[in-house]
C-alpha positions in Angstrom: -97.7 -48.9 17.1 -96.4 -46.9 20.1 -94.4 -49.9 21.0 -92.9 -50.2 17.7 -91.9 -46.2 17.7 -90.5 -46.4 21.1 -88.2 -49.3 20.0 -87.1 -47.5 16.9 -86.2 -44.5 19.1 -84.2 -46.7 21.4 -82.2 -48.2 18.5 -81.6 -45.1 16.2 -77.9 -44.5 15.7 -76.0 -41.8 17.6 -72.7 -40.6 18.1 -71.0 -42.8 20.9 -68.7 -39.9 22.4 -70.9 -39.8 25.4 -70.8 -43.5 26.4 -66.9 -43.5 25.4 -66.2 -40.6 27.7 -68.3 -42.0 30.6 -66.3 -45.4 30.3 -63.2 -43.5 31.0 -64.7 -41.4 34.1 -66.6 -44.4 35.5 -63.5 -46.6 35.3 -61.4 -43.9 37.0 -63.9 -43.4 39.7 -64.0 -47.1 40.3 -60.3 -47.3 40.6 -60.6 -44.6 43.3 -63.3 -46.4 45.1 -61.6 -50.0 45.0 -58.2 -48.7 46.4 -59.9 -46.1 48.4 -61.9 -48.6 50.3 -58.5 -50.3 51.4 -56.6 -47.1 52.2 -59.6 -45.6 54.3 -59.7 -48.9 56.2 -63.3 -49.6 55.1 -62.5 -53.2 53.7 -60.7 -53.9 57.0 -63.6 -52.6 59.2 -66.4 -54.1 57.1 -65.2 -57.2 55.6 -62.3 -58.3 57.3 -62.8 -57.5 61.4 -66.3 -59.0 61.5 -66.7 -62.6 62.5 -69.5 -62.7 59.9 -71.4 -60.3 57.6 -75.0 -59.6 57.4 -75.5 -60.5 53.8 -78.6 -59.8 51.7 -81.3 -62.5 52.1 -80.6 -65.2 49.7 -76.9 -64.5 49.9 -75.9 -65.8 53.3 -73.7 -68.2 51.5 -71.7 -65.1 50.2 -69.1 -64.3 52.8 -65.7 -62.4 52.7 -62.8 -64.3 51.7 -60.8 -65.5 54.8 -57.7 -63.8 56.2 -56.6 -60.7 54.0 -58.4 -62.1 51.0 -60.7 -59.2 50.6 -57.7 -56.9 50.1 -56.8 -58.8 47.2 -60.4 -58.9 46.1 -60.4 -55.1 46.0 -56.9 -54.8 44.5 -58.3 -56.9 41.6 -61.4 -54.9 41.3 -59.2 -51.8 41.1 -57.2 -53.4 38.3 -60.2 -54.3 36.2 -61.5 -50.8 36.9 -58.3 -49.5 35.2 -58.8 -51.7 32.3 -62.4 -50.6 31.8 -61.0 -47.0 31.9 -58.4 -47.8 29.3 -60.7 -50.0 27.3 -58.5 -53.0 27.4 -60.3 -56.2 27.0 -63.2 -54.4 27.9 -65.9 -57.0 27.7 -64.0 -59.4 30.0 -63.2 -56.6 32.4 -66.4 -54.9 32.7 -68.2 -58.3 33.3 -65.5 -59.0 36.0 -66.3 -55.6 37.6 -69.9 -56.3 37.5 -69.5 -59.6 39.2 -67.1 -58.3 41.9 -69.0 -55.2 42.8 -72.2 -57.4 43.0 -70.4 -59.7 45.2 -69.1 -57.0 47.6 -72.7 -55.4 47.6 -74.6 -58.5 48.4 -72.2 -59.9 51.1 -72.7 -57.1 53.6 -75.4 -54.4 54.3 -73.8 -52.9 57.3 -72.3 -50.1 55.5 -75.3 -50.0 53.0 -75.3 -46.9 50.7 -77.5 -46.1 47.8 -74.6 -45.4 45.4 -73.3 -49.1 46.0 -76.7 -50.2 44.3 -76.4 -47.4 41.5 -72.8 -48.7 40.7 -74.0 -52.3 40.5 -76.7 -51.2 38.0 -74.5 -49.0 35.9 -71.9 -51.9 35.6 -74.2 -54.5 34.5 -75.8 -52.1 32.1 -72.3 -51.4 30.6 -71.8 -55.1 30.1 -74.2 -54.9 27.2 -72.6 -51.7 25.6 -69.6 -51.3 23.4 -67.9 -48.0 24.8 -64.5 -49.6 23.9 -64.9 -49.2 20.3 -63.3 -45.8 20.2 -60.4 -44.1 22.2 -59.4 -47.4 23.8 -56.7 -50.0 23.8 -58.8 -52.5 22.3 -59.5 -50.2 19.2 -55.8 -49.8 18.8 -55.2 -53.6 19.4 -57.8 -54.6 16.7 -57.1 -51.5 14.3 -61.0 -51.0 14.2 -63.1 -48.1 15.4 -66.7 -47.4 15.7 -68.1 -44.0 16.0 -71.8 -44.7 16.7 -73.9 -46.8 19.1 -77.6 -47.4 19.6 -79.5 -44.6 21.3 -80.6 -46.8 24.4 -77.0 -46.5 25.5 -77.6 -43.1 26.3 -81.2 -43.3 27.5 -80.3 -46.1 29.8 -78.3 -43.7 32.1 -80.8 -41.0 31.5 -83.8 -42.8 32.7 -82.0 -44.5 35.6 -80.8 -41.1 36.8 -84.4 -39.8 36.5 -85.7 -42.6 38.5 -83.0 -42.1 41.2 -83.9 -38.3 41.7 -87.5 -38.6 41.3 -87.7 -41.3 43.9 -85.4 -39.4 46.0 -87.8 -36.4 46.0 -91.0 -38.4 46.6 -89.4 -40.1 49.6 -88.8 -36.8 51.3 -92.4 -36.0 51.6 -92.8 -37.4 55.0 -93.1 -35.4 58.3 -89.5 -36.4 59.4 -88.0 -34.6 56.6 -90.3 -31.5 56.6 -89.9 -30.8 60.3 -86.1 -30.5 59.8 -85.4 -33.2 62.2 -83.1 -35.2 60.0 -81.1 -32.4 58.8 -80.7 -30.8 62.2 -79.7 -34.3 63.8 -77.2 -35.1 60.8 -75.7 -31.6 61.1 -75.5 -31.5 64.8 -72.2 -33.4 65.2 -70.6 -31.7 62.0 -70.4 -28.1 63.1 -66.6 -28.4 63.7 -66.2 -29.2 59.8 -63.4 -26.9 58.2 -65.1 -23.9 56.5 -68.8 -25.1 56.4 -69.0 -26.3 60.0 -70.4 -23.0 61.5 -73.0 -22.7 58.7 -74.2 -26.3 59.3 -75.2 -25.2 62.9 -77.4 -22.4 61.6 -81.2 -22.9 61.8 -82.0 -20.8 58.7 -79.3 -23.0 56.6 -80.9 -26.3 57.9 -84.4 -25.1 56.8 -82.8 -24.0 53.4 -81.3 -27.5 53.0 -84.6 -29.1 53.9 -86.7 -27.3 51.3 -84.1 -27.1 48.6 -83.1 -30.7 48.8 -86.8 -31.7 47.8 -87.0 -29.1 44.9 -83.5 -30.0 43.6 -84.2 -33.7 43.6 -87.7 -33.1 41.8 -86.5 -30.7 39.1 -82.8 -31.3 38.3 -83.2 -33.9 35.8 -85.9 -32.0 33.7 -83.6 -28.9 33.8 -80.7 -31.0 32.5 -82.8 -32.2 29.7 -84.1 -28.8 28.9 -81.4 -27.2 26.7 -82.0 -23.6 27.7 -81.7 -24.4 31.5 -78.9 -27.2 31.0 -75.8 -25.2 31.8 -77.1 -23.5 35.0 -78.5 -26.9 36.2 -75.2 -28.6 35.5 -73.6 -25.9 37.6 -76.0 -26.4 40.4 -75.5 -30.1 40.3 -72.0 -29.8 40.6 -72.2 -27.4 43.8 -74.8 -29.7 45.3 -72.8 -32.9 44.9 -69.7 -31.3 46.3 -71.4 -30.2 49.2 -72.9 -33.7 49.8 -69.4 -35.1 49.3 -68.0 -32.7 51.9 -71.0 -33.1 54.6 -72.1 -36.7 54.1 -68.9 -38.3 53.0 -70.7 -40.9 50.5 -67.7 -42.0 48.4 -67.9 -41.7 44.7 -71.7 -41.3 44.4 -71.7 -37.4 44.1 -69.0 -37.5 41.4 -70.7 -40.5 39.6 -73.7 -38.4 39.3 -71.5 -35.5 37.9 -70.2 -37.8 35.5 -73.3 -39.0 34.4 -74.2 -35.6 33.1 -72.4 -36.2 29.9 -75.5 -37.9 28.7 -77.5 -34.7 28.8 -75.2 -32.7 26.7 -75.2 -32.8 23.0 -73.0 -35.7 21.5 -71.5 -33.2 19.2 -70.5 -31.0 22.2 -68.9 -33.9 24.0 -67.0 -34.9 20.8 -65.7 -31.6 20.1 -64.4 -30.9 23.7 -62.9 -34.3 24.4 -62.4 -36.2 21.0 -61.6 -33.2 18.6 -60.1 -35.7 16.0 -63.1 -37.9 15.9 -65.2 -37.9 12.7 -68.9 -38.8 13.2 -69.8 -41.7 10.9 -73.2 -41.0 9.2 -75.5 -43.9 8.6 -79.0 -44.1 7.8 -81.4 -45.0 10.8 -82.9 -47.9 8.5 -79.5 -49.5 7.7 -78.4 -49.1 11.3 -81.5 -50.5 12.8 -81.6 -53.5 10.4 -78.2 -54.4 11.9 -78.9 -53.4 15.5 -82.6 -53.4 16.2 -83.0 -56.3 18.7 -86.4 -57.0 20.1 -84.9 -59.3 22.8 -82.6 -56.5 24.0 -85.4 -53.9 23.9 -87.6 -56.4 26.0 -84.9 -57.0 28.6 -84.4 -53.1 28.9 -88.3 -52.7 29.5 -88.4 -55.5 32.1 -85.2 -53.9 33.8 -86.9 -50.3 33.9 -90.2 -51.9 35.0 -88.6 -53.4 38.0 -86.8 -50.3 38.7 -89.9 -48.3 38.5 -92.0 -50.7 40.8 -89.3 -51.9 43.2 -89.2 -48.4 45.2 -93.0 -48.6 45.6 -93.2 -52.0 47.5 -93.2 -50.4 51.0 -96.6 -48.7 50.2 -98.0 -52.3 50.3 -96.6 -52.9 53.8 -98.5 -51.2 56.7 -96.4 -48.9 58.9 -93.6 -46.2 58.5 -90.9 -47.7 56.2 -88.4 -45.2 57.9 -89.0 -46.8 61.2 -89.7 -50.5 60.3 -87.3 -50.7 57.5 -89.3 -53.0 55.5 -88.8 -52.1 51.8 -86.3 -49.4 52.5 -83.3 -50.7 50.7 -83.0 -50.4 46.8 -85.6 -47.8 46.5 -83.6 -44.7 46.5 -84.6 -43.5 49.9 -81.6 -41.4 50.3 -80.3 -39.4 53.4 -83.8 -39.5 54.9 -83.3 -40.5 58.6 -80.8 -40.9 61.3 -81.4 -43.8 63.8 -79.7 -44.6 67.1 -80.5 -47.5 69.4 -79.7 -50.0 72.0 -80.8 -53.8 72.2 -80.3 -56.5 74.8 -81.1 -60.3 74.1 -81.4 -63.2 76.5 -81.3 -66.8 75.7 -83.3 -69.1 77.7 -82.9 -72.9 78.0 -86.5 -74.2 78.5 -85.3 -77.4 79.9 -83.3 -75.9 82.7 -84.8 -72.2 82.7 -81.2 -71.1 82.6 -81.1 -67.4 81.3 -77.9 -66.3 79.4 -77.4 -62.7 78.6 -75.9 -62.3 75.1 -72.8 -60.2 75.1 -73.1 -58.8 71.5 -69.3 -57.5 71.6 -68.4 -61.2 71.5 -70.1 -61.6 68.1 -70.4 -58.2 66.3 -68.5 -55.1 65.7 -69.6 -51.6 66.8 -71.3 -50.8 63.5 -73.0 -54.2 63.3 -74.3 -53.6 66.8 -75.9 -50.2 65.8 -77.6 -51.9 62.9 -78.8 -54.8 65.1 -80.6 -52.2 67.1 -82.3 -50.4 64.4 -82.8 -52.9 61.6 -85.3 -55.8 62.1 -83.6 -57.9 59.4 -80.4 -57.8 61.1 -82.0 -59.0 64.3 -83.6 -61.9 62.6 -80.4 -62.9 60.9 -78.4 -62.4 64.1 -80.9 -64.7 66.0 -80.4 -67.5 63.1 -76.7 -67.1 63.9 -77.2 -67.6 67.7 -79.4 -70.6 67.1 -76.5 -72.3 65.0 -74.0 -71.3 67.9 -76.1 -72.9 70.6 -77.0 -76.0 68.5 -73.1 -76.7 68.4 -73.1 -76.7 72.2 -76.1 -79.2 72.1 -78.8 -76.7 73.1 -81.2 -77.0 70.0 -84.5 -75.8 71.4 -83.5 -72.6 72.8 -85.7 -69.5 73.4 -84.5 -65.9 72.6 -86.2 -62.9 73.8 -85.4 -59.1 73.3 -85.1 -57.7 76.8 -84.3 -54.0 75.9 -85.2 -52.2 72.8 -84.7 -48.3 72.3 -84.6 -46.6 69.2 -84.5 -42.8 68.3 -85.6 -41.8 64.8 -84.2 -38.3 63.7 -83.2 -37.7 67.4 -86.7 -37.8 68.7 -87.8 -39.5 71.9 -86.7 -43.2 72.1 -89.2 -46.0 71.9 -89.0 -49.8 71.6 -88.8 -51.2 68.0 -89.2 -54.9 69.0 -91.8 -56.9 71.0 -90.4 -58.1 74.5 -92.8 -61.3 74.7 -92.0 -62.9 71.5 -89.7 -65.8 71.1 -87.3 -64.7 68.4 -86.1 -68.2 67.9 -89.4 -69.3 66.4 -90.1 -66.5 64.0 -90.0 -66.5 60.3 -89.1 -63.5 58.2 -91.7 -62.2 56.0 -89.8 -61.2 52.8 -92.8 -59.2 51.0 -94.9 -58.1 54.0 -95.1 -56.9 57.5 -93.2 -58.6 60.3 -95.5 -58.5 63.4 -92.8 -58.8 66.0 -91.6 -55.4 65.0 -93.5 -52.5 66.7 -94.9 -49.3 65.1 
């Protein structure tokens, strides 16, 4: 009975003004993200300069296009984003955007950012929506309009954002956050920023950000849902995200969050403000649900949200500090929690001749990749696999690889080793679902 009621609620008819407006805003932001990645040099630094990228596990085959191919890749992504914004051949272009962005996401993790993951989820969700049925080139081209959509179109964004901020708040309940070490270490090299720089160096302000950050993440979505507090929460969210954008420089993420607030305001309010000529088409819930209530779609939504609910919990089943060991850290909304600096040196040993070869990391990796190699166990594992292939080409198929130096600082605290020194890394296997014993606590 409850399942049936929830399904009916998900498929009740609502005004589609919110999802139509978000299509425009999101498409515009993705245009900026795509072309901005080229203009700022991100594409060159992250996808063109490296000899190889550290792809997500299972996607090692997914490597950047050769030469300047990734420039054309992001130009194409910018064009399809523009088509999404305009609502032209929407279904084709939103699918293309989802595939292209997912490819860019999975082919590298050196510049991992939570907003990349959020964008991927948003694009795939929008593949199954029809926000091009109004105020779009498609609507003009086909001379047909639709003013309503199922309620799950709105709930998809609200529930997803609720999970993002809730887990963001929960993740901050660890000593490294409450001590203020992360904020202090993050702000220490930003005190020269224009206007806000001097403020970032003040201890009282760092403490304010430490405590208010948790409170904000925990209550902002409930405050947006409650009509009485919605407007003030909206103003607070704008200020919070502009601050994050200025200080942490995390691309379109803050502005995507601001754009998502359209789903918390009444559809009638959005319609009057942005589509004053639009007339809401009234249909009965019963008639609409007979045409649109899809048990398969509802089941897919439930599975999707079940995954999003459980995925951030996986690190609790792996012994050790996830902020230090990194196992279960990605795709779990552990946002702006720690800074890490480290150093690592590797040595290759030929067991037949006992020859020892010091690995010159600069010959293989960029500066950003070397930083990640020193602080992320999965990077070290993948780099070792790369070295094994390189030496196999030279006829050395039975090499040993050892970590000779490992020093890592978490949130600016005292450096200590992250990897064991007496383990032959060439023989290790990666534990995808649990603890890797060659990583130190």
